[in-house]
C-alpha positions in Angstrom: 10.6 -23.0 -21.1 12.5 -23.9 -24.3 9.2 -24.6 -26.0 8.1 -21.0 -25.6 9.0 -18.9 -28.6 6.8 -15.9 -27.9 6.8 -14.0 -24.6 4.1 -11.4 -24.1 4.8 -9.2 -21.0 2.2 -6.7 -19.7 3.2 -4.6 -16.7 0.4 -2.9 -14.8 0.7 -0.2 -12.2 0.8 0.2 -8.4 -0.9 -2.8 -6.7 0.3 -5.1 -4.0 -0.3 -8.8 -3.9 -2.8 -8.4 -1.0 -4.6 -5.6 -2.8 -5.6 -7.8 -5.8 -4.9 -11.5 -5.0 -4.9 -11.7 -1.2 -8.2 -13.7 -1.2 -7.1 -16.4 -3.6 -8.6 -19.7 -2.3 -5.8 -22.0 -3.3 -2.7 -20.3 -1.8 -1.1 -20.9 1.6 -3.0 -19.0 4.4 0.1 -17.2 5.4 0.4 -15.7 1.9 -3.0 -14.0 1.8 -5.4 -12.0 3.9 -8.4 -14.1 3.6 -10.1 -14.7 7.0 -7.4 -12.6 8.8 -8.3 -10.0 11.4 -5.9 -7.1 10.6 -6.0 -3.7 12.2 -4.3 -0.6 10.9 -4.0 2.4 13.2 -3.7 6.0 12.3 -3.8 9.3 14.4 -7.3 9.3 16.0 -8.6 6.0 14.6 -8.1 2.5 13.3 -9.2 0.4 10.3 -9.8 -3.2 9.5 -8.6 -4.8 6.3 -11.9 -5.5 4.5 -13.3 -6.4 1.1 -13.6 -3.5 -1.2 -17.2 -2.4 -2.2 -16.1 0.0 -5.0 -13.7 -0.4 -7.9 -11.3 2.5 -7.4 -9.9 2.2 -3.8 -7.7 3.6 -2.5 -8.8 7.0 -3.4 -6.9 9.4 -3.5 -3.7 7.7 -4.6 -1.5 6.6 -1.7 2.1 7.6 -1.3 4.6 5.5 -3.2 7.8 7.5 -2.7 10.7 6.1 -0.6 9.9 7.9 2.6 6.2 7.0 2.3 7.1 3.3 1.8 9.4 3.5 4.9 6.4 4.7 6.9 4.2 1.9 5.5 6.9 -0.7 6.4 7.7 0.4 10.0 4.5 2.4 11.0 6.3 5.6 12.1 7.1 9.0 10.9 10.6 9.9 11.9 11.0 12.8 12.7 7.3 13.4 13.6 7.5 16.6 11.7 7.5 14.7 8.4 3.8 14.2 8.7 2.0 16.1 6.0 5.3 16.8 4.0 6.1 15.8 0.5 7.5 12.3 -0.1 9.4 13.3 -3.2 12.4 15.7 -3.4 10.8 17.1 -6.6 8.3 19.0 -4.4 8.7 21.7 -1.8 8.8 20.8 1.8 10.4 17.4 1.3 10.6 15.0 4.3 13.7 15.1 6.5 16.2 12.4 7.6 16.0 9.7 8.6 13.0 9.6 6.2 10.8 7.5 8.5 13.3 4.7 9.1 13.5 3.6 12.8 16.8 4.1 14.6 17.3 0.3 15.0 15.3 -0.9 12.0 14.6 -4.6 12.1 12.1 -6.6 10.2 9.3 -4.3 8.9 6.1 -4.5 11.0 4.0 -4.0 7.8 1.3 -2.0 9.7 1.9 1.6 8.6 -0.3 1.8 5.5 -3.0 3.8 7.3 -0.6 6.1 9.1 1.1 7.1 5.8 -2.2 7.3 4.0 -3.5 9.7 6.7 -0.6 12.1 6.3 -0.3 11.7 2.5 -4.0 12.5 2.2 -3.4 15.8 4.1 -0.4 16.6 1.9 -2.5 16.0 -1.3 -5.7 17.7 -0.2 -4.7 20.1 2.5 -7.2 18.7 5.1 -7.6 15.8 7.5 -9.5 12.8 6.2 -12.6 11.5 7.9 -12.7 7.9 9.2 -15.0 7.1 6.3 -12.4 8.4 3.8 -9.7 6.5 5.5 -11.5 3.2 4.9 -10.2 3.3 1.3 -6.7 2.3 2.2 -7.9 -0.8 4.0 -10.0 -2.1 1.1 -8.7 -5.1 -0.9 -10.2 -6.9 -3.9 -11.4 -10.5 -4.1 -12.1 -13.1 -6.8 -15.6 -11.6 -6.9 -14.6 -7.9 -7.4 -11.5 -8.6 -9.5 -12.5 -11.8 -11.3 -10.3 -11.6 -14.3 -6.9 -11.4 -12.7 -8.0 -13.8 -9.9 -9.3 -16.4 -12.4 -6.0 -16.3 -14.4 -4.1 -16.8 -11.1 -6.1 -19.9 -10.3 -6.3 -21.3 -13.8 -2.6 -20.9 -14.5 0.4 -20.1 -12.3 0.9 -17.4 -9.6 3.9 -16.4 -7.5 3.0 -15.5 -3.9 6.4 -14.1 -2.9 7.3 -12.0 -5.8 8.7 -8.6 -4.8 9.3 -5.3 -6.6 13.0 -4.4 -6.8 13.0 -1.1 -4.9 10.8 0.1 -2.0 9.7 3.2 -3.9 7.8 4.5 -6.9 7.2 3.7 -10.5 10.2 4.7 -12.6 13.1 3.2 -10.6 11.2 -0.1 -10.5 10.5 -0.1 -14.3 14.1 0.7 -14.9 15.1 -2.4 -12.8 12.7 -4.6 -14.7 14.2 -3.7 -18.0 17.8 -3.0 -17.1 18.6 -4.6 -13.7 19.3 -1.3 -12.0 18.0 2.2 -11.5 21.6 3.7 -11.4 21.0 5.0 -7.9 17.6 6.6 -8.5 14.8 6.1 -6.0 12.4 8.9 -7.2 10.4 9.7 -10.3 12.1 13.0 -10.6 9.6 15.3 -12.3 12.0 17.5 -14.4 15.5 16.0 -14.6 14.6 12.3 -14.7 15.4 8.9 -16.0 14.7 9.9 -19.6 17.9 12.0 -19.6 20.2 10.5 -17.1 19.7 6.7 -17.5 22.4 5.1 -19.5 22.0 1.4 -18.7 21.8 -1.3 -21.4 18.2 -2.5 -21.6 16.5 -5.8 -22.4 15.5 -4.1 -25.7 19.2 -3.6 -26.5 19.9 -7.3 -25.9 17.3 -8.5 -28.3 18.4 -5.9 -30.9 22.1 -7.0 -30.6 21.1 -10.6 -31.3 18.8 -9.6 -34.1 15.8 -11.3 -32.4 12.5 -9.5 -33.1 10.7 -7.5 -30.4 8.1 -4.9 -30.3 6.5 -2.4 -27.9 2.7 -2.4 -28.4 0.5 0.5 -27.2 -2.8 2.2 -27.9 -1.7 5.0 -30.2 -5.1 6.8 -30.6 -5.4 7.4 -26.8 -1.8 7.3 -25.6 -0.1 8.9 -28.7 3.4 7.6 -27.8 4.6 4.6 -25.9 5.7 5.4 -22.3 9.0 3.5 -23.0 10.1 6.4 -25.3 10.4 9.1 -22.7 11.0 7.1 -19.6 13.6 4.3 -18.8 16.5 5.9 -20.6 14.3 6.8 -23.6 16.6 9.5 -24.9 19.5 7.1 -25.3 17.3 4.4 -26.9 14.7 6.6 -28.5 15.3 5.6 -32.1 15.6 1.9 -31.2 12.2 2.0 -29.4 10.6 4.1 -32.1 11.7 1.5 -34.8 10.0 -1.2 -32.8 6.8 0.7 -31.7 3.6 -0.9 -32.8 -0.1 -0.2 -32.2 -2.7 -2.2 -30.2 -4.3 -3.1 -33.6 -0.9 -4.5 -34.7 -0.9 -6.7 -31.6 -4.3 -8.1 -32.4 -3.2 -8.7 -36.0 0.2 -10.2 -35.2 -1.3 -12.5 -32.6 -4.1 -13.6 -34.9 -1.6 -14.5 -37.6 0.7 -16.3 -35.1 3.4 -13.8 -35.8 4.1 -12.2 -32.5 7.8 -11.4 -32.0 10.0 -13.3 -29.5 9.4 -10.4 -27.0 6.3 -8.3 -26.8 6.2 -5.5 -24.3 2.6 -4.6 -24.1 1.6 -1.2 -22.5 -1.8 -0.7 -21.0 -3.1 2.9 -21.1 -1.1 4.7 -18.4 -1.3 8.3 -19.5 -4.7 9.2 -20.8 -8.2 7.9 -20.2 -9.5 5.3 -20.4 -6.7 4.3 -18.1 -6.4 0.5 -18.0 -3.4 0.0 -15.7 -5.1 -0.8 -12.3 -3.3 2.3 -10.8 -5.4 3.7 -7.9 -7.8 5.4 -8.1 -8.3 4.1 -11.7 -11.4 1.9 -11.9 -9.9 -1.6 -11.8 -12.7 -2.9 -14.2 -10.9 -1.0 -17.0 -7.7 -3.0 -16.2 -9.7 -6.2 -15.9 -11.3 -5.6 -19.3 -7.9 -4.9 -20.9 -6.3 -8.0 -19.3 -9.2 -10.2 -20.5 -8.7 -8.9 -24.1 -5.0 -9.6 -23.9 -5.5 -13.1 -22.7 -8.2 -13.9 -25.2 -6.0 -12.5 -28.0 -3.1 -14.7 -26.9 -5.2 -17.7 -26.3 -6.8 -17.5 -29.8 -3.5 -17.2 -31.6 -2.5 -20.1 -33.8 0.9 -19.8 -31.9 -0.8 -20.4 -28.5 1.2 -23.6 -27.9 4.5 -21.7 -28.1 3.4 -18.5 -26.3 3.6 -17.4 -22.7 1.8 -14.3 -21.2 3.5 -12.8 -18.1 1.2 -10.5 -16.1 3.1 -8.3 -13.6 3.2 -5.0 -11.8 5.9 -2.4 -11.3 5.5 -1.8 -7.5 2.8 -1.8 -4.8 1.9 1.9 -5.1 1.2 2.4 -1.4 -1.5 -0.3 -1.2 -1.5 -2.6 1.8 0.5 -5.8 1.9 1.3 -7.9 5.0 4.5 -9.7 4.0 7.9 -8.0 5.0 10.2 -7.6 2.0 13.6 -9.4 2.4 17.1 -8.0 2.2 19.0 -8.4 -1.1 22.4 -7.6 -2.7 22.8 -4.2 -4.4 22.7 -4.4 -8.2 25.9 -2.3 -8.7 28.0 0.4 -7.1 25.4 3.1 -7.5 23.8 4.5 -4.3 21.2 7.1 -3.7 22.6 10.1 -1.8 19.5 12.2 -1.2 17.9 10.4 0.5 20.6 7.8 1.3 19.9 4.2 0.2 22.1 1.3 -0.7 19.5 -0.7 -2.6 20.0 -3.6 -0.2 16.3 -4.4 0.4 13.5 -5.2 -2.0 10.1 -3.5 -2.4 6.8 -4.9 -1.4 5.0 -7.9 -2.9 3.3 -7.5 -6.2 1.0 -9.8 -8.3 2.8 -11.9 -11.0 1.0 -14.5 -13.0 2.3 -16.8 -15.8 -0.2 -18.0 -18.4 0.9 -20.7 -20.8 -0.2 -24.0 -22.2 2.6 -25.7 -20.3 1.5 -24.3 -16.9 -0.6 -26.6 -14.7 -3.8 -25.3 -13.3 -3.4 -23.8 -9.7 0.3 -23.8 -9.9 1.6 -21.8 -6.9 5.3 -20.9 -6.3 6.0 -19.6 -2.9 9.8 -19.1 -3.2 11.2 -15.6 -3.3 11.3 -13.9 -6.7 11.7 -10.3 -7.8 11.2 -8.4 -11.0 14.7 -9.1 -12.4 13.6 -12.7 -12.7 11.9 -11.9 -16.0 15.1 -10.2 -17.4 17.2 -13.2 -16.3 14.7 -15.7 -17.7 14.6 -14.0 -21.1 18.4 -13.9 -21.2 18.6 -17.6 -20.5 15.9 -18.5 -23.0 17.2 -16.6 -25.9 21.0 -16.7 -25.0 21.1 -12.9 -24.8 24.4 -12.7 -23.0 25.8 -12.3 -19.5 23.9 -10.6 -16.6 23.5 -6.8 -16.8 23.9 -6.4 -13.1 24.4 -8.4 -9.9 20.6 -8.3 -9.2 19.9 -9.7 -12.6 22.6 -12.4 -12.0 21.1 -13.7 -8.8 17.4 -13.5 -9.8 15.7 -16.9 -10.0 14.4 -18.1 -13.3 10.6 -18.5 -13.9 11.3 -21.9 -15.6 9.5 -23.9 -12.9 6.2 -22.3 -14.0 6.4 -24.4 -17.2 5.6 -27.7 -15.4 3.7 -29.7 -18.0 5.2 -32.0 -20.7 2.2 -31.6 -23.0 0.2 -28.4 -23.8 -3.2 -27.8 -22.3 -6.2 -27.6 -24.6 -8.7 -26.2 -22.2 -9.9 -22.6 -22.3 -10.9 -21.1 -18.9 -13.9 -18.7 -18.9 -13.2 -15.2 -17.8 -16.0 -13.1 -16.2 -15.6 -9.5 -17.4 -17.6 -6.9 -15.5 -19.2 -4.0 -17.3 -18.2 -0.5 -16.3 -18.6 3.1 -17.4 -15.3 5.0 -17.9 -16.7 8.2 -16.5 -17.1 6.7 -13.0 -14.4 6.6 -10.3 -11.0 8.1 -11.0 -10.6 7.1 -14.6 -10.9 10.5 -16.2 -7.6 12.2 -15.4 -4.1 13.0 -16.5 -1.9 10.3 -14.8 1.3 10.9 -13.0 3.2 9.1 -15.8 1.6 11.4 -18.3 2.9 14.4 -16.3 6.4 13.0 -16.2 6.4 12.1 -19.9 5.0 15.5 -20.8 7.9 17.2 -19.0 10.5 14.9 -20.4 9.4 15.4 -24.0 9.3 19.2 -23.5 12.8 19.3 -22.1 14.1 17.0 -24.9 12.8 19.4 -27.6 14.0 22.6 -25.7 10.6 23.8 -24.5 10.0 25.0 -20.9 7.9 22.2 -19.3 5.9 24.8 -17.4 4.4 26.1 -20.7 2.8 22.9 -21.8 -0.8 22.5 -20.7 -1.0 19.9 -18.0 -4.4 18.6 -19.2 -5.3 15.4 -21.1 -6.2 17.3 -24.3 -3.3 19.7 -24.0 -0.8 16.9 -23.5 -2.2 14.8 -26.4 -2.0 17.8 -28.7 1.6 18.5 -27.7 2.6 14.8 -28.2 0.9 14.7 -31.7 2.7 17.9 -32.7 6.1 16.4 -31.5 5.9 12.8 -32.7 3.9 12.8 -35.9 4.6 14.5 -39.2 2.1 16.2 -41.4 1.2 12.9 -43.0 0.5 11.3 -39.7 3.7 9.2 -39.8 5.4 8.5 -36.4 8.8 10.1 -36.1 11.3 11.2 -33.4 12.1 14.9 -33.3 15.7 15.9 -34.0 16.8 12.4 -35.0 
């Protein structure tokens, strides 16, 4: 790993390993769903895990909050009255204790995805889903329907037992990835959220303190601001991130000149269409196209032989996976009180792929890894200092992925499927956009309820807040 001078990390949204990579032909049978007969039951029916025939399943978005994930793990709603209630405390009619955890919870049975989807569907839509509509949660993608990410997994290296850090939703898991903790949070918290209460030191801070270059790259015309600004402790690190914010065009240029920084945090479009983050019900072909462009850009760089691309996800997002998450030590003394959680078990498996000239084709690592492994590996590689948390400290390094002594010179072909952005669930204001909109409003002293919750309304608000009259990016009140 010492030969790698440039790490490009792109984190996508809300997909389990089985959802995207469960049909890889070169992994151990026990790590995938290929040729398995798997039945998921729900009230009044049952489903078979099957190959997806569309590109935006599951639709609507499954539950990803902590109580929802508990139901997915143990296939029960406890108490029964939790069915049809909100999985997040930010909404009225929140689920009740014990939040779908069995009285004598043992190893998760991993057969509750359909049960939770059934009740979460009713909470979202106000009606019972048909059996045909339920099929969406049992659909998984294959090398034929998700060829880009599956090809990269085969042509380079894939982890088959890589877990998210927390059995819950987006923001706590992204916090863990960049800071080694979520400081006791297990929810996205719509109004008073991580942007204001997170005080942890981040991986960005570590690079800054060592004066090692890093950048956050994002698509400014469509996303306006990087998500990193208003989430993940953004208020405490807002100037630091703003000083290192760069555009998608900058990424293309920097890579083309062989001048990428030591650490590049590359954000897909997560707020406004065209959404390119794989998040259901986003059309996965948008994410596939984005990922292919990232790979080709890195592969064409004159610094290819000293560059590694890490492809990862924040959490499983309610999509099906069959491997029970293991127990793990808490990162620190923080605990969640409502609902109660000690951070002593990991979230579900997620796809993680390493692309580098020093990674042998069809490398498969089946040992247990988790998202803090990237934080730990970057600390080791660049001598960034001691662990930020206990979880960071015990995370295994990704160094075994760099298993060749000489760089590869081949260039695998990626099949990119054509798609039309107006199909599927691509045209929408994402959940992250809603959270970001509310965070920014609160930061500048505006009632979040007065900001239009539409793509165009949110974009206009962000432009007004973060760009001066000359079009220069700036941070309000700093």
